[in-house]
C-alpha positions as CSV (number, residue, x, y, z in Angstrom):
1,X,-18.5,-9.2,1.2
2,X,-20.5,-6.3,1.1
3,X,-20.2,-5.6,4.8
4,X,-16.4,-6.1,4.6
5,X,-16.3,-4.0,1.7
6,X,-18.1,-1.3,3.6
7,X,-15.7,-1.4,6.9
8,X,-12.3,-1.2,4.5
9,X,-13.5,1.7,2.8
10,X,-15.0,3.5,5.9
11,X,-11.7,2.7,7.6
12,X,-8.6,4.7,7.1
13,X,-6.5,2.9,4.5
14,X,-3.9,0.1,5.7
15,X,-0.8,2.0,5.0
16,X,0.4,5.0,3.1
17,X,1.4,5.5,-0.6
18,X,3.2,8.2,-3.0
19,X,0.5,11.3,-3.8
20,X,-1.5,11.1,-7.0
21,X,0.7,13.3,-9.4
22,X,4.0,12.1,-8.2
23,X,6.5,10.6,-10.7
24,X,5.8,7.1,-11.5
25,X,3.8,4.3,-11.8
26,X,0.3,5.0,-9.7
27,X,0.5,2.8,-6.7
28,X,-2.4,0.4,-6.2
29,X,-5.5,1.3,-3.9
30,X,-4.4,0.3,-0.2
31,X,-8.3,-0.5,0.5
32,X,-8.2,-2.7,-2.8
33,X,-5.3,-5.0,-1.8
34,X,-7.1,-5.1,1.8
35,X,-10.0,-6.3,0.1
36,X,-8.2,-9.1,-1.9
37,X,-6.0,-10.4,1.1
38,X,-9.2,-10.6,3.2
39,X,-11.1,-12.6,0.3
40,X,-8.0,-14.9,-0.4
41,X,-8.1,-15.4,3.4
42,X,-11.8,-16.2,3.9
43,X,-12.1,-18.5,0.6
44,X,-8.2,-20.0,0.9
45,X,-7.3,-19.0,-2.6
46,X,-3.9,-18.2,-4.1
47,X,-3.0,-14.6,-5.2
48,X,-3.7,-15.6,-8.6
49,X,-6.9,-17.0,-8.2
50,X,-8.3,-14.3,-6.3
51,X,-7.3,-12.0,-9.1
52,X,-8.9,-14.3,-11.9
53,X,-12.2,-14.3,-10.0
54,X,-12.4,-10.5,-9.7
55,X,-10.9,-9.7,-13.4
56,X,-13.4,-12.0,-15.0
57,X,-16.8,-10.3,-13.2
58,X,-17.4,-6.4,-12.9
59,X,-20.0,-7.7,-10.7
60,X,-17.9,-8.9,-8.2
61,X,-15.6,-6.1,-8.5
62,X,-18.7,-3.4,-8.0
63,X,-19.5,-5.7,-4.6
64,X,-16.3,-5.2,-3.4
65,X,-16.1,-1.4,-4.7
66,X,-13.4,-2.0,-6.5
67,X,-12.4,0.6,-9.6
68,X,-9.0,-0.3,-10.4
69,X,-7.8,-4.0,-9.5
70,X,-4.4,-4.3,-8.3
71,X,-2.2,-7.2,-10.1
72,X,-1.7,-10.4,-7.7
73,X,1.9,-9.9,-7.4
74,X,1.3,-6.3,-6.1
75,X,-1.1,-7.8,-3.3
76,X,1.9,-10.5,-2.6
77,X,4.0,-7.6,-1.9
78,X,1.7,-5.7,0.5
79,X,0.8,-8.6,2.4
80,X,3.2,-7.0,5.5
81,X,2.2,-3.8,5.4
82,X,-2.0,-5.0,6.5
83,X,-0.9,-5.1,9.9
84,X,-2.7,-7.0,12.9
85,X,-3.8,-4.0,14.5
86,X,-5.6,-3.0,11.4
87,X,-7.3,-5.9,10.8
88,X,-8.6,-6.0,14.4
89,X,-10.2,-2.8,13.6
90,X,-12.1,-4.3,10.9
91,X,-13.3,-7.1,12.8
92,X,-14.6,-4.2,15.2
93,X,-16.3,-2.3,12.4
94,X,-17.4,-5.4,10.8
95,X,-19.4,-7.3,13.6
96,X,-20.8,-3.9,14.7
97,X,-22.2,-3.8,11.1
98,X,-23.8,-7.0,11.5
99,X,-25.3,-6.2,14.2
100,X,-26.7,-3.3,12.9
101,X,-28.2,-5.1,10.2
102,X,-29.7,-7.8,12.9
103,X,-31.4,-4.9,14.5
104,X,-29.9,-5.7,17.9
105,X,-27.1,-4.5,20.2
106,X,-26.3,-7.1,22.7
107,X,-25.3,-11.0,22.0
108,X,-23.9,-13.5,23.8
109,X,-20.0,-15.0,23.1
110,X,-17.2,-17.3,23.9
111,X,-13.2,-16.9,24.0
112,X,-10.9,-20.0,22.8
113,X,-7.6,-20.3,21.3
114,X,-6.4,-22.8,18.9
115,X,-3.5,-23.7,16.8
116,X,-3.4,-23.1,13.0
117,X,-0.8,-24.5,10.4
118,X,1.2,-22.2,8.2
119,X,3.1,-22.5,5.5
120,X,6.6,-22.4,7.1
121,X,8.7,-25.5,8.5
122,X,11.6,-25.4,10.6
123,X,14.4,-27.5,9.4
124,X,17.5,-28.6,11.4
125,X,20.3,-31.0,11.2
126,X,20.2,-34.0,13.9
127,X,23.8,-34.7,14.9
128,X,23.3,-38.3,16.6
129,X,21.1,-39.4,13.2
130,X,23.3,-38.0,10.6
131,X,19.9,-36.5,9.0
132,X,17.8,-33.3,8.1
133,X,14.8,-33.0,9.8
134,X,11.8,-30.5,9.5
135,X,8.5,-29.7,11.2
136,X,5.8,-27.7,10.1
137,X,5.5,-24.1,12.5
138,X,2.0,-23.1,14.0
139,X,0.5,-20.5,15.7
140,X,-2.0,-19.5,18.1
141,X,-5.8,-18.1,17.3
142,X,-7.1,-16.8,20.2
143,X,-11.0,-15.8,19.3
144,X,-13.7,-13.8,20.4
145,X,-16.7,-14.9,18.8
146,X,-20.7,-14.8,19.1
147,X,-22.6,-17.9,20.3
148,X,-25.5,-17.5,17.4
149,X,-26.6,-20.9,16.5
150,X,-27.3,-19.9,12.7
151,X,-24.1,-17.2,11.9
152,X,-21.6,-16.8,14.7
153,X,-19.3,-14.2,13.7
154,X,-15.8,-12.8,15.2
155,X,-15.5,-10.0,17.7
156,X,-12.1,-9.7,18.3
157,X,-9.0,-12.0,17.7
158,X,-5.3,-11.9,17.9
159,X,-2.2,-14.2,17.0
160,X,0.4,-15.6,19.2
161,X,3.1,-18.0,19.2
162,X,1.7,-21.5,19.5
163,X,2.7,-21.9,23.2
164,X,1.3,-19.3,24.6
165,X,-1.7,-19.3,27.3
166,X,-5.3,-18.5,26.6
167,X,-5.4,-16.4,30.0
168,X,-3.6,-13.8,29.6
169,X,-5.1,-12.6,26.1
170,X,-8.8,-12.4,27.4
171,X,-8.2,-8.5,28.5
172,X,-7.1,-8.0,24.8
173,X,-9.7,-9.7,23.6
174,X,-12.6,-8.1,25.5
175,X,-11.0,-4.8,25.0
176,X,-10.7,-4.8,21.0
177,X,-14.4,-5.5,20.2
178,X,-16.8,-2.4,19.2
179,X,-18.1,-0.7,21.5
180,X,-21.4,-0.5,20.2
181,X,-22.0,-4.4,21.1
182,X,-23.3,-5.2,24.5
183,X,-22.5,-8.2,26.2
184,X,-24.6,-10.9,27.9
185,X,-22.7,-13.9,28.7
186,X,-19.4,-15.0,28.0
187,X,-18.6,-18.5,28.0
188,X,-14.9,-19.4,28.6
189,X,-13.1,-23.2,29.3
190,X,-10.7,-24.3,32.4
191,X,-7.8,-22.4,30.7
192,X,-9.4,-18.5,31.5
193,X,-10.7,-20.0,35.2
194,X,-9.4,-17.2,37.7
195,X,-11.1,-14.3,40.1
196,X,-9.6,-11.8,37.4
197,X,-10.8,-13.1,34.4
198,X,-14.4,-13.3,36.1
199,X,-13.9,-9.9,37.2
200,X,-13.2,-8.5,33.7
201,X,-16.1,-10.0,32.1
202,X,-18.1,-9.0,34.9
203,X,-16.2,-5.2,34.2
204,X,-17.6,-5.3,30.6
205,X,-21.2,-5.6,31.6
206,X,-21.2,-9.3,30.8
207,X,-22.1,-12.5,33.3
208,X,-18.9,-14.4,33.3
209,X,-19.7,-18.3,32.4
210,X,-16.6,-20.4,33.2
211,X,-16.0,-24.2,33.0
212,X,-14.7,-25.4,36.3
213,X,-11.8,-27.9,37.2
214,X,-12.6,-31.1,39.0
215,X,-10.9,-29.8,42.2
216,X,-13.1,-26.7,42.2
217,X,-16.2,-29.1,42.5
218,X,-14.7,-31.0,45.1
219,X,-14.1,-27.8,46.9
220,X,-17.6,-27.0,46.8
221,X,-18.7,-30.7,47.8
222,X,-16.5,-30.6,50.5
223,X,-16.1,-27.1,52.5
224,X,-13.4,-26.6,54.9
225,X,-14.8,-27.7,58.1
226,X,-17.6,-29.6,56.5
């Protein structure tokens, strides 16, 4: 958490609040709200549980650099104000900080996509069976992470609808990472197999390591005219 808190307080706030001295109740610090939301996601706690954890420990608040703890319902109200672009910048800053702590500026990485369940359900009425049905909704997390054995961490990430393909997201994942971090090898599965993606990785100064399809191996074994 200290590295995350450092990144949050060194970056611009995720949203604007009214200026100090204006009429009304003083607004909660947007950076404190962002830290509570990040803690909730990392530790999979409820809004109330995160608030109780920090309220009960001045040491934890000090680690997170929180002077005035916002109420849990205030944090919940501002969840939509902490946008994806802000979180992407935090990931880039945090990864750069981790690399500086580890005293290195080069790493190998991998990109992949996976489905993530959310707490929303789609409901509809089945006319044929005359009954109500529902199914859980999913989003797709496209992640660019280091391949460190001991402590892998995110270099960049993006969230799309569950049916979006992995390959078109590679350009954004490569572009969002911190410029302070150089890449050595980038491992990709068959979903990213294309000359364009291989060249994209090479343009970032890295070696593309892409898993081949079976038919690709067949073409290598039996070249035309062979």
